[in-house]
OpenMM code with the backbone's topology and positions (N, CA, C; nanometers):
from openmm import Vec3, app, unit

residues = "UNK UNK UNK UNK UNK UNK UNK UNK UNK UNK UNK UNK UNK UNK UNK UNK UNK UNK UNK UNK UNK UNK UNK UNK UNK UNK UNK UNK UNK UNK UNK UNK UNK UNK UNK UNK UNK UNK UNK UNK UNK UNK UNK UNK UNK UNK UNK UNK UNK UNK UNK UNK UNK UNK UNK UNK UNK UNK UNK UNK UNK UNK UNK UNK UNK UNK UNK UNK UNK UNK UNK UNK UNK UNK UNK UNK UNK UNK UNK UNK UNK UNK UNK UNK UNK UNK UNK UNK UNK UNK UNK UNK UNK UNK UNK UNK UNK UNK UNK UNK UNK UNK UNK UNK".split()
positions = [
    Vec3(-1.5909, 0.5902, 0.0395),
    Vec3(-1.5131, 0.4282, 0.0858),
    Vec3(-1.4881, 0.3796, 0.2510),
    Vec3(-1.5577, 0.3428, 0.2603),
    Vec3(-1.5471, 0.2500, 0.4130),
    Vec3(-1.4745, 0.1173, 0.3985),
    Vec3(-1.4100, 0.1034, 0.5456),
    Vec3(-1.3083, -0.0355, 0.5235),
    Vec3(-1.4377, -0.1601, 0.5253),
    Vec3(-1.5625, -0.1213, 0.5596),
    Vec3(-1.6420, -0.2272, 0.5558),
    Vec3(-1.7205, -0.2442, 0.4659),
    Vec3(-1.7156, -0.1722, 0.3683),
    Vec3(-1.8158, -0.1155, 0.2208),
    Vec3(-1.7751, -0.2375, 0.1366),
    Vec3(-1.8736, -0.2948, 0.0544),
    Vec3(-1.8599, -0.3627, -0.0649),
    Vec3(-1.7537, -0.2933, -0.1553),
    Vec3(-1.7648, -0.1719, -0.1438),
    Vec3(-1.6627, -0.0619, -0.2614),
    Vec3(-1.5084, -0.0855, -0.2087),
    Vec3(-1.4712, -0.0930, -0.0973),
    Vec3(-1.3991, -0.1238, -0.0625),
    Vec3(-1.3313, -0.2624, -0.0773),
    Vec3(-1.4216, -0.3655, -0.0198),
    Vec3(-1.4321, -0.4929, -0.0977),
    Vec3(-1.3308, -0.5412, -0.2475),
    Vec3(-1.4156, -0.4485, -0.2898),
    Vec3(-1.3666, -0.4848, -0.4471),
    Vec3(-1.2318, -0.4027, -0.4608),
    Vec3(-1.1876, -0.2657, -0.4114),
    Vec3(-1.0931, -0.1786, -0.4254),
    Vec3(-0.9766, -0.2376, -0.3797),
    Vec3(-0.9689, -0.3226, -0.2531),
    Vec3(-0.8387, -0.3760, -0.1968),
    Vec3(-0.7992, -0.5038, -0.2943),
    Vec3(-0.8039, -0.5738, -0.3352),
    Vec3(-0.8049, -0.7023, -0.4199),
    Vec3(-0.7377, -0.6041, -0.5758),
    Vec3(-0.7944, -0.4819, -0.6491),
    Vec3(-0.7360, -0.4562, -0.7574),
    Vec3(-0.6187, -0.4314, -0.7130),
    Vec3(-0.6234, -0.3210, -0.5677),
    Vec3(-0.4728, -0.2710, -0.5582),
    Vec3(-0.3929, -0.3618, -0.5379),
    Vec3(-0.3722, -0.4860, -0.4662),
    Vec3(-0.2874, -0.5786, -0.4574),
    Vec3(-0.2626, -0.6367, -0.5858),
    Vec3(-0.3201, -0.6549, -0.6444),
    Vec3(-0.2586, -0.7316, -0.7757),
    Vec3(-0.2057, -0.6270, -0.8512),
    Vec3(-0.2694, -0.5007, -0.8611),
    Vec3(-0.1910, -0.4004, -0.9826),
    Vec3(-0.0140, -0.3596, -0.8801),
    Vec3(-0.0158, -0.3724, -0.7543),
    Vec3(0.0906, -0.3521, -0.6619),
    Vec3(0.1835, -0.4220, -0.6779),
    Vec3(0.1510, -0.5703, -0.6611),
    Vec3(0.2175, -0.6996, -0.6855),
    Vec3(0.3132, -0.7480, -0.8488),
    Vec3(0.2355, -0.6630, -0.9288),
    Vec3(0.2999, -0.6330, -1.0706),
    Vec3(0.4157, -0.5432, -1.1009),
    Vec3(0.3762, -0.4286, -1.0227),
    Vec3(0.4398, -0.3712, -1.0713),
    Vec3(0.6401, -0.3121, -1.0285),
    Vec3(0.7221, -0.2514, -1.0486),
    Vec3(0.8450, -0.2537, -0.9663),
    Vec3(0.8516, -0.1479, -0.8776),
    Vec3(0.9695, -0.2012, -0.8042),
    Vec3(0.9747, -0.0925, -0.6452),
    Vec3(0.9130, 0.0349, -0.6383),
    Vec3(0.9917, 0.0961, -0.7957),
    Vec3(0.9422, 0.2594, -0.7963),
    Vec3(0.7765, 0.2707, -0.8052),
    Vec3(0.7957, 0.1797, -0.9149),
    Vec3(0.6299, 0.1598, -0.9517),
    Vec3(0.5385, 0.1652, -0.8568),
    Vec3(0.5219, 0.0303, -0.7594),
    Vec3(0.4881, 0.0365, -0.6481),
    Vec3(0.4345, 0.1581, -0.5530),
    Vec3(0.5637, 0.1999, -0.5523),
    Vec3(0.5458, 0.3752, -0.4630),
    Vec3(0.4515, 0.4573, -0.5044),
    Vec3(0.4782, 0.4820, -0.6393),
    Vec3(0.3841, 0.5431, -0.7034),
    Vec3(0.2518, 0.5137, -0.7165),
    Vec3(0.2146, 0.4102, -0.7631),
    Vec3(0.0790, 0.3531, -0.7751),
    Vec3(0.0318, 0.3819, -0.6145),
    Vec3(0.0732, 0.3264, -0.4603),
    Vec3(0.0177, 0.3302, -0.3734),
    Vec3(0.0240, 0.4944, -0.3236),
    Vec3(0.0665, 0.5435, -0.3434),
    Vec3(0.0423, 0.7320, -0.3476),
    Vec3(-0.1081, 0.7275, -0.4046),
    Vec3(-0.1245, 0.7470, -0.5560),
    Vec3(-0.2362, 0.7222, -0.5974),
    Vec3(-0.3881, 0.6674, -0.5597),
    Vec3(-0.3516, 0.5715, -0.5338),
    Vec3(-0.4196, 0.4816, -0.4812),
    Vec3(-0.4594, 0.5002, -0.3466),
    Vec3(-0.4299, 0.5604, -0.2921),
    Vec3(-0.4325, 0.6184, -0.1508),
    Vec3(-0.5032, 0.7688, -0.1677),
    Vec3(-0.4856, 0.8204, -0.2580),
    Vec3(-0.5370, 0.9315, -0.2805),
    Vec3(-0.6438, 0.9232, -0.3105),
    Vec3(-0.6925, 0.8369, -0.4054),
    Vec3(-0.8204, 0.7760, -0.4395),
    Vec3(-0.9388, 0.7508, -0.3475),
    Vec3(-0.8535, 0.6664, -0.2707),
    Vec3(-0.9193, 0.5950, -0.1310),
    Vec3(-0.9769, 0.7212, -0.0464),
    Vec3(-0.9105, 0.7898, -0.0266),
    Vec3(-0.9301, 0.9158, 0.0799),
    Vec3(-1.0294, 1.0359, -0.0224),
    Vec3(-1.0086, 1.0461, -0.1615),
    Vec3(-1.0793, 1.1296, -0.2287),
    Vec3(-1.2381, 1.1134, -0.2172),
    Vec3(-1.2373, 0.9234, -0.2210),
    Vec3(-1.3889, 0.8859, -0.2091),
    Vec3(-1.4697, 0.9211, -0.1021),
    Vec3(-1.3907, 0.9186, 0.0003),
    Vec3(-1.5069, 0.9911, 0.1418),
    Vec3(-1.5185, 1.1009, 0.0898),
    Vec3(-1.4252, 1.2397, 0.0776),
    Vec3(-1.4885, 1.3799, 0.0673),
    Vec3(-1.3523, 1.4268, -0.0269),
    Vec3(-1.3673, 1.4392, -0.1599),
    Vec3(-1.2524, 1.4890, -0.2656),
    Vec3(-1.1774, 1.6086, -0.2236),
    Vec3(-1.2851, 1.6894, -0.1451),
    Vec3(-1.2529, 1.8424, -0.1500),
    Vec3(-1.1025, 1.8634, 0.0125),
    Vec3(-1.0757, 1.7346, 0.0670),
    Vec3(-0.9922, 1.7201, 0.1395),
    Vec3(-0.8759, 1.6614, 0.0846),
    Vec3(-0.8982, 1.6218, -0.0171),
    Vec3(-0.7534, 1.5767, -0.1222),
    Vec3(-0.6837, 1.6998, -0.1513),
    Vec3(-0.7283, 1.8593, -0.1767),
    Vec3(-0.6288, 1.9469, -0.2190),
    Vec3(-0.5316, 1.9785, -0.0993),
    Vec3(-0.5601, 1.9697, 0.0608),
    Vec3(-0.4834, 1.9737, 0.1683),
    Vec3(-0.3754, 1.8604, 0.1734),
    Vec3(-0.4154, 1.7498, 0.1460),
    Vec3(-0.3336, 1.6291, 0.1653),
    Vec3(-0.2205, 1.6063, 0.0542),
    Vec3(-0.2701, 1.6528, -0.0661),
    Vec3(-0.1627, 1.6442, -0.2042),
    Vec3(-0.0651, 1.7812, -0.1584),
    Vec3(-0.1120, 1.9024, -0.0628),
    Vec3(-0.0168, 2.0213, -0.0872),
    Vec3(0.0458, 1.9345, 0.0579),
    Vec3(-0.0062, 1.9120, 0.1377),
    Vec3(0.1385, 1.8823, 0.2428),
    Vec3(0.1900, 1.7685, 0.1990),
    Vec3(0.1893, 1.6562, 0.1272),
    Vec3(0.2573, 1.5711, 0.0518),
    Vec3(0.3917, 1.6235, -0.0171),
    Vec3(0.3120, 1.6830, -0.0974),
    Vec3(0.4042, 1.7129, -0.2105),
    Vec3(0.5391, 1.8474, -0.1119),
    Vec3(0.4544, 1.9246, -0.0132),
    Vec3(0.5694, 2.0116, 0.0654),
    Vec3(0.6767, 1.8742, 0.1162),
    Vec3(0.6072, 1.8108, 0.2119),
    Vec3(0.7507, 1.6924, 0.2686),
    Vec3(0.8354, 1.6587, 0.1576),
    Vec3(0.7360, 1.5893, 0.0452),
    Vec3(0.8480, 1.5293, -0.0555),
    Vec3(0.9831, 1.6404, -0.0984),
    Vec3(0.8985, 1.7447, -0.1051),
    Vec3(1.0405, 1.8523, -0.2162),
    Vec3(1.1452, 1.8673, -0.0568),
    Vec3(1.1105, 1.9078, 0.0550),
    Vec3(1.1901, 1.9334, 0.1385),
    Vec3(1.2758, 1.7939, 0.1778),
    Vec3(1.2600, 1.6829, 0.1849),
    Vec3(1.3112, 1.6008, 0.1839),
    Vec3(1.3757, 1.5172, 0.0714),
    Vec3(1.3551, 1.6122, -0.0305),
    Vec3(1.4418, 1.6099, -0.1345),
    Vec3(1.5485, 1.6862, -0.1314),
    Vec3(1.4994, 1.8217, -0.0646),
    Vec3(1.6214, 1.9097, -0.0799),
    Vec3(1.7315, 1.9301, 0.0510),
    Vec3(1.6596, 1.8499, 0.1415),
    Vec3(1.7591, 1.7636, 0.2417),
    Vec3(1.8475, 1.6863, 0.2289),
    Vec3(1.7846, 1.6046, 0.1560),
    Vec3(1.9086, 1.4866, 0.1113),
    Vec3(1.9913, 1.5427, -0.0143),
    Vec3(1.9779, 1.6481, -0.0805),
    Vec3(2.0816, 1.7357, -0.1503),
    Vec3(2.1774, 1.7646, -0.0861),
    Vec3(2.1262, 1.8277, -0.0005),
    Vec3(2.1886, 1.9333, 0.1108),
    Vec3(2.3132, 1.8530, 0.1934),
    Vec3(2.2572, 1.6964, 0.2439),
    Vec3(2.3596, 1.6169, 0.3216),
    Vec3(2.4593, 1.5824, 0.1884),
    Vec3(2.4277, 1.5272, 0.0836),
    Vec3(2.5142, 1.4593, -0.0269),
    Vec3(2.6140, 1.5872, -0.0773),
    Vec3(2.6042, 1.7183, -0.0561),
    Vec3(2.6645, 1.8120, -0.0765),
    Vec3(2.7662, 1.8607, 0.0300),
    Vec3(2.7416, 1.8249, 0.1651),
    Vec3(2.8146, 1.8025, 0.2560),
    Vec3(2.8141, 1.9385, 0.3262),
    Vec3(2.6989, 2.0113, 0.3489),
    Vec3(2.6593, 2.1391, 0.3654),
    Vec3(2.5931, 2.0982, 0.5660),
    Vec3(2.6412, 2.2044, 0.6465),
    Vec3(2.5922, 2.1566, 0.7638),
    Vec3(2.4685, 2.1346, 0.7988),
    Vec3(2.4301, 2.0841, 0.9178),
    Vec3(2.2896, 2.0547, 0.9307),
    Vec3(2.2067, 2.1783, 0.9491),
    Vec3(2.2558, 2.2571, 0.9552),
    Vec3(2.1793, 2.3796, 0.9933),
    Vec3(2.0946, 2.4130, 0.8534),
    Vec3(2.1716, 2.3881, 0.7193),
    Vec3(2.1377, 2.4057, 0.5954),
    Vec3(1.9972, 2.3209, 0.5962),
    Vec3(1.9694, 2.1851, 0.6631),
    Vec3(1.8782, 2.0925, 0.6011),
    Vec3(1.7775, 2.1809, 0.7334),
    Vec3(1.7882, 2.2299, 0.8585),
    Vec3(1.7026, 2.2175, 0.9084),
    Vec3(1.6012, 2.3577, 0.8728),
    Vec3(1.6232, 2.4402, 0.8088),
    Vec3(1.4926, 2.5232, 0.7233),
    Vec3(1.3822, 2.4226, 0.6300),
    Vec3(1.4584, 2.3347, 0.6033),
    Vec3(1.3460, 2.2721, 0.5028),
    Vec3(1.2485, 2.1969, 0.5832),
    Vec3(1.3377, 2.1115, 0.6837),
    Vec3(1.2782, 2.0837, 0.8541),
    Vec3(1.1874, 2.1614, 0.8737),
    Vec3(1.1694, 2.2862, 0.9263),
    Vec3(1.1364, 2.3585, 0.9820),
    Vec3(0.9755, 2.3708, 0.8606),
    Vec3(0.9983, 2.4274, 0.7764),
    Vec3(0.9034, 2.4389, 0.6252),
    Vec3(0.7787, 2.3651, 0.6709),
    Vec3(0.8384, 2.2007, 0.6621),
    Vec3(0.7222, 2.1005, 0.6628),
    Vec3(0.7276, 2.0919, 0.7958),
    Vec3(0.7544, 2.1354, 0.8960),
    Vec3(0.6708, 2.1659, 1.0077),
    Vec3(0.6082, 2.2462, 1.0573),
    Vec3(0.6261, 2.3593, 1.0077),
    Vec3(0.5022, 2.4398, 0.9711),
    Vec3(0.4066, 2.4567, 0.8986),
    Vec3(0.4121, 2.3183, 0.7321),
    Vec3(0.3243, 2.3491, 0.6669),
    Vec3(0.2023, 2.2531, 0.7792),
    Vec3(0.2646, 2.1065, 0.7883),
    Vec3(0.1980, 2.0423, 0.8549),
    Vec3(0.1067, 2.0518, 0.9906),
    Vec3(0.1470, 2.1170, 1.0593),
    Vec3(0.1183, 2.1789, 1.1742),
    Vec3(0.0160, 2.3014, 1.1640),
    Vec3(0.0530, 2.3478, 1.0476),
    Vec3(-0.0377, 2.4514, 1.0146),
    Vec3(-0.2015, 2.4184, 0.9816),
    Vec3(-0.1837, 2.3489, 0.9036),
    Vec3(-0.2597, 2.2350, 0.8240),
    Vec3(-0.3470, 2.1858, 0.9534),
    Vec3(-0.3106, 2.1317, 1.0840),
    Vec3(-0.3505, 2.0704, 1.1078),
    Vec3(-0.4322, 2.1407, 1.2494),
    Vec3(-0.3681, 2.2739, 1.2815),
    Vec3(-0.4563, 2.3628, 1.3253),
    Vec3(-0.5440, 2.4361, 1.2709),
    Vec3(-0.5317, 2.4557, 1.1707),
    Vec3(-0.6664, 2.5054, 1.0707),
    Vec3(-0.7229, 2.4285, 1.0702),
    Vec3(-0.7370, 2.2832, 1.0890),
    Vec3(-0.8526, 2.2047, 1.0137),
    Vec3(-0.9401, 2.1843, 1.1692),
    Vec3(-0.8318, 2.1797, 1.2752),
    Vec3(-0.8653, 2.1624, 1.4351),
    Vec3(-0.9695, 2.2557, 1.4838),
    Vec3(-0.9066, 2.3963, 1.4610),
    Vec3(-0.9491, 2.5067, 1.5229),
    Vec3(-1.0232, 2.5978, 1.4608),
    Vec3(-1.0630, 2.5722, 1.2893),
    Vec3(-1.1156, 2.6940, 1.2288),
    Vec3(-1.2764, 2.7072, 1.2606),
    Vec3(-1.3392, 2.5851, 1.2715),
    Vec3(-1.4924, 2.5657, 1.2984),
    Vec3(-1.4915, 2.6370, 1.4519),
    Vec3(-1.3925, 2.6514, 1.5665),
    Vec3(-1.3995, 2.7036, 1.7005),
    Vec3(-1.3697, 2.8590, 1.6936),
    Vec3(-1.2886, 2.9129, 1.6132),
    Vec3(-1.3155, 3.0543, 1.5743),
    Vec3(-1.3819, 3.1156, 1.5353),
    Vec3(-1.4348, 3.0541, 1.4272),
    Vec3(-1.5832, 3.0654, 1.3498),
    Vec3(-1.6443, 3.1184, 1.4138),
    Vec3(-1.6941, 3.0412, 1.4945),
    Vec3(-1.8683, 3.0364, 1.5727),
    Vec3(-1.8050, 3.1212, 1.6961),
    Vec3(-1.7052, 3.1665, 1.7771),
    Vec3(-1.6493, 3.2340, 1.8498),
    Vec3(-1.6734, 3.3620, 1.8175),
] * unit.nanometer
topology = app.Topology()
chain = topology.addChain("A")
for resn in residues:
    res = topology.addResidue(resn, chain)
    for name in ("N", "CA", "C"):
        topology.addAtom(name, app.Element.getBySymbol(name[0]), res)
């Protein structure tokens, strides 16, 4: 689905109507699902790395928040930040340079 397609012209009003009828927490969950649907409509195979990256970031952020609430030092939160960065940069590096190394 492209931004200038008829499908998007139908998709956007439906998403907006549903979005404004939900509570704040429901809005967030719905936007994640609508975004995944939009992304998957382009090529569903790339949805899995996106979901993996999103899940990793969500879990790391939750662990960092819990660590902060328990009053642990900043070094305890850095390992989750590092895990999130390594995951995202690793995926970026893989998809950016995979074909380069395969072709070489």
